[in-house]
C-alpha positions, 0 to 999 in steps of 0.5 A: 049302877050300871056295868058296861064291857067293851070288847076290842079286836085284841081279846081286850076289854074296857071297863071303868066310869062313862056318865049317862045322862039322867033318867026318871026312875020308877018313883019319879025322881030323876036318876043320874045312871053311870059304869063302872069301865076298866082297862083288863089285858093279860097280865096287868098290861094294855098292849099285847103284841103290837110292836114290844120292840118299841120303846113306847107305840105312838102313831101320829096323822096328819090332818088339816083342818084342827085348831092346835098343832097337835093333839094327842089322843089316849090310848091307855084308857086311864088318861083323866081328860080321855079321850085326850092323852094326859099323860098317864100311859107314862106311869102305866107304862112303868109300872107293867111293863107296857109301851102303850103310849098315845096318838098324835093327830099333828096340823098339815 
């Protein structure tokens, strides 16, 4: 199993499971490789300094060509439907005192 680590602008990293395409190993048999990823941040929170005075940080973007009126994108890295938001941030926020929320794309 492979491990992947990405660093973001605020000194945060994300590690977790990301599927890779099957590859052929030395034995000639196909193998499925995965990266193990999980969110990392100081004190269990994902959002260490952005708009901490708000209950939940949510941004909206107006786009003219969307199939739905509102499409929520995950920013907590815990969604089971990533990259779409499934509300997992609510449990995370309660457990860690964080205030991360989704990015909302709104159809104009």
